[in-house]
N, C-alpha and C positions, 0 to 999 in steps of 0.2 A: 729715388730712381725716376728717370724721365722715360716716358714711353710715347712713341708715336701713335699708338692706338688707344691711349688713355685708359690703360687697364689697372693702374695702381692708384692714382690720385694721391700719391705720397708727397707731402710738402718737403722740400729740401732746405728749408730755412728755419728749422726749429729754433725758437728762442731768439730770433733776430728781428729787430724792429726795422720797419720801413722796407723790408725785402718782400718781393712778390713771389708767391708760391706758383709753381708751374703746374697747376692742375687744369682740368678741362675748361673751367670757367674763364681762366686767363687766356689760354691759347685759342679757344674756339672763337674769341672775338676777332681773331686775325685771319682765319682760314675757313674755307669750305672744304673741310677734310676730305681727301680722296683716298680711299683705301682699296679700291678695286683694281684698276689697271696700273689700273694704274696700281806730340813728346821733344870745362874750357875746351873750345874746339882745337884739335890738333891740326895744324896746317899741313902735316905730312900724310894725311889720309889719302890713300890712292883713289883716283877718280876714274870714272868710266870715260870712254871715248866721246861720249855725248855731253860732257860737262867741261867747263873751263874754270880754273881757280880764279877767285876774286882776291883783291888785296886784303879783305878781312877774313879770308879763309873759306868763304862761301863758294859755290859753284853755280854756273849758269849755262844753259845750252849754247852750243856753238851754232853760228848762223848757217854754216854749210850743212850741218846735220839736220837743221830744222826743215830744210827744203827737201822733203821726202817725195818719192815717186807716186804721189796720190792724185788720182783723177777725180775731179770734182763731180763728174757725171753730168747728167742733164735731166730736165723735166722734174717730175715729182720725186724720183729717186727713193726707193724703199729704204727705210732706216734699219731694217732687220729682216731676217728670214728665219725660217724654222731650223731646227737642229738637224734635219735630214740632209741628204746629198743635194747639191745644186751646182750647176755648171757656171760658177762665178768665182773669181779670185777672192781670197780672203782679204779682209781689211788690213792694209799694211800699218805697221807701227812707225810713227814718224816723230822722233823726239822734238818737242817744242813746236809742233805743227800749229798749235792754237795761237802762237804769237808770230807767225810768219809775216803778218801784216804790220809788225812793229808795235804791238800793243804794249803800253807802258802804264805802270802803277806806282803808287807811293805819293809822298808829299811833293809839292811843287819844287822844293829845293833838293829833292833826292829821288828823282824819277829813275826808274829802271824797268827792265822787262817784267811783265806780269808773270812770265814763266820762270823767273829766277828760282833756282833750287839750292838749298843750303845743306851741307853735310852735317850729319850727327855722328860723332865717333862711336866706336864700339864701347860698350860699357853697361853698367847695371841700371836697372830701374827698380825702385821699391814700389811695386805696383799695388794699387789699392790704398785704402785709408788706414792709418795707424790708430790705435785706441788711445795711446798715451805718448805718441812721438811727435815729431815736428809737424806733421800734416794732420794731426787730429782736428776734428771739427764736429760741432754739435748737431749732427744729423743721425738718423736711425737707419740709414740705408744699408741693408744686409748684403746687397750685391757688391759692395766695395770691400768686403772682408772675406778672408783675412789678407792683411798686407803680406806680400811675398816678393822675394828678390828674383829677378830674371836678368840674364846677360843677353843684351841685344846686339847682334852684329852691326857693323857700320852700314849706314844707308844715307840717302839724301831725301829731303822732304821739301816740297814747294814752300817758298817763303809766304806765299799768299794762298788764300782759298781760291778755287776756280771762279773766275768772274763771269758775268753775263757775256762780255765780249769774247772771252775764250770759248765759252760754250756755243756762242753763235757761229764761230769759225768751224766748230765740230759739226753742227747741223748743215752748214753750207758745203762741207767737204764730203760728207758721208754719201757714197754712191750706191748703197744697198748691199755691199759685201758683208758677209757674216764675219764675226770675230773668230779667229782661228782657235782651235782647241788648245788649251794650256797657256794661251796668251795672258800676260799680266801676272804670271806666277812669281811668288816670292821665293828666292833661291834657298831660304832657310826654312820654308814651310812646305812640306809635301802636299801634293794634290791641291794646290792653292790657285791654280790658273783657271781661266775661263772654261766653262763647260758648254758644249754645243747646244744642249737643251735650253740654255738661258737666252739664246737668241729670240725665242718666241715671246719672251717677256718684254721685248723692246717694241716700239711702235713699228707699224708696217709701212707707213708713209711719212713724209715730212709734215704734211698737213696734220696728221694725227699726233705726231711728236710735239709740234708747236702747241696744239690744243691742250695737251696734257700739262704743259708748263704754266697754264693759267689755272692754278690750283687754289688761289686765295682771293678770288673775287676782286681782283685789281690791286691787292696789297702785295703781290709777288714782285720780285725784282725784274723778271723777264719782261721784255717788250718785243713785239713782233718786228719792229724796225729799230735800228740803232738809235740810241738816245742818251740821256744823261745817266743812265744806270750801267753803262758798259764796264765801269770799274767797281761795281758793287758785287758782292758775293752772289753766285747763282744759287737759287733755291728751287723748290718744287721738284727735286730730282728723286727718283727711287734708286735703290741700291744697284740695280742692273745698269741704269743709265750712268751712274757715277763711275762704276767699274769700266764700262765701255769707253767713256771719255778718257779715263786715265790710260787705258790700253792704247787707244788711238794716238794719244799725245806722248807715247813712249814711256809710260810709267805703269803704276799699279796702285792698288789700294794699300794704305798703311795698315799694319796690325794694331790692335789696341796697345800692345807693349811698346811698339815704336812710337805711337802717338803720345803715350803717357811719358816715355823717356824724354822726348823733345819738349813736351809741355811742362813737365815738372823739373826740368834741368838736371836730369839724371839723378845721381845720388845726393844732390842738394835737396831733393825731395820737397820742392816748393809746394806751398798750398795752392798758389796761383801761378800762372806762367811767368809773371814778372817778379815774384817773390812772395812774401807773407803779408804785405800791406793790404788792407782792405780795398776792394774795388772802388773806383770813382770814375767820373766821366772823362778824365784825361787818359785813363788806361783802357777802358772798354766803352764802346758806343756802337750802336745805340744801346743804352741801358734803360731801365724802366722809367727814370725821370730825365733822360737825356734825349728823348726822341718823341715823335708823335706816332700815332697809329698808321699814318700814311707814309712814313719814312722809316721803314723797318730796318734797312741796312745802311751803314756808313760805307764809303769807299774803302777798299782794302788798303792797309798800310797807313791809315790816317790817324792812328793813335799809337805812336812808337813807344810811349812809356809803358805800354802793355806788352812789349815784345818779350819773347822767351830768351833763354840763355844763349842759344845758337843763332839768334837773329830772326826767328820766325814771328810773323805778325798775326794778330787776331785769333789766337787760340781761344780767347774769350771775347764775346761781344759781336761776333759775326754770325755765320751759319753754324748749324750742327753738322759735323762731318761724318759721313759714312766710313766705316772701317771694314776690313776683310772679315773680321770675326763673326761667327755665329754667337747669338746671345746665350749666355750661361753663367751661372754663379761660379766664382772661383773655387776650385777644388784641386787637391794634389792627385797626380803630378801636374804641375802647372806648365802648359804648353805655351809656345810663342803666339799661337793663335788657336781659337776654338774651332777646329775643323775636323774633329774626329768623326768616324762613320756613324756614330750615334745621332748626329744632327742631320735630319732630312734636308733636302734642298730648299724647302720653303721655310726653314727655321728663321725666326726673327734675327736680324743682324744688329750690330752694336753701333751706336753713334757717340761721338765724343765732341766736347766743346760746347760752350754756351751759345745759344743764339741770342736774339735781341730782347727776349723777355725771360725773367727769372730773377732770383735773388742771389746773394753772395755764395750760397752753397753750390749753386749750379755752375759757378765760374771756376770751380776748383779743378786742378789737373786730374784728380782721381774720380771725378764725377762721371757717371755712365748713363747712357740712354739706350733705348731699343725701339725697333719697329719692324714689322714684316718687310721683306725685301721689295715687295711691290708697292709699299706705301709711298706716297709723296705728300709733302707738306711744305708750306711756305718757307720754313726754316731749314729744310734738309738740303745740304750741299756736300762738297767734297774738297779735299786737298790731296794731291797725288804724291806718292812716294816712288823711290827709284833704288834699285840695287847698286851697290858699289863693289868693285873687285875685292876679293878676300886675299 
């Protein structure tokens, strides 16, 4: 189990040679931890008005929908206000807003919108790790047990993790309006939308917001001015900021079940997003011997041999991605998301996907991590999901 607050110290690479354990001694070299403020595609899947089919069955935002009625505001512009009443319009949701400037990602021979989103058809996920099945693995992580089957409705998921360039567009556009209550809700998960009280967990000014993004003593991907990191995954995000970005960009947070279905290839139940072959530097990077301490993230989409079944890049090797779910061990009845009333608002949330440090066990589709929602860390990022018509 991985934890943003380092409460477990459990190695995820039992019996594996040459793999790096994700304990505090490894991760703390990379960050000045800040814990205070701070898942075969059917081409006939129905698509929302905000997406357009691609030749390979994927979907991407339409340009006309991306240009939403958002006022960039002026001056310092508050990034959030409290949960109380305020005479200001709520923040509009504008699909693909973060790529209005034409941001492109991927290899030089296959460039495309950084906001490309790919459909995942309705189907089952064998969630968790099996003891003697296809995705068994020599770890002792109890939070991955028992393996259980869930049917996940069709949805779409961003091909790439949110990049520095996309998050920069978010900060430049936000004019201080609060997020509307219920925004970013998952149509299949009751009470999953934004709550007004969460606005107070966001920065109050742009200056404060930018300062929070420097959480790793210079090792973070964020730079105050545009530079060579614009196509690298955004890190140093807490859960509230990740959710707020996805709402503004016309999406929502993925559930753990959605993420694992996409990353494991549905009922193929892959050990790793690309299959069952062991990780190497062609599939995931940066990895522990494929990078240096000062180059924590590779550009998104730069390792296509690590791609998932439905075309998603970097489920392993980039950032760890915040999900909607509250942290909790699996137990029956198994919901699509851990959001039952027994979880207080400040319950730790779940992260999925390996970041740039860790061993082979951490790169598995079934691997789980956790951190309090206010935590930020150099490796904490996000990938947005979207509902599709039923």
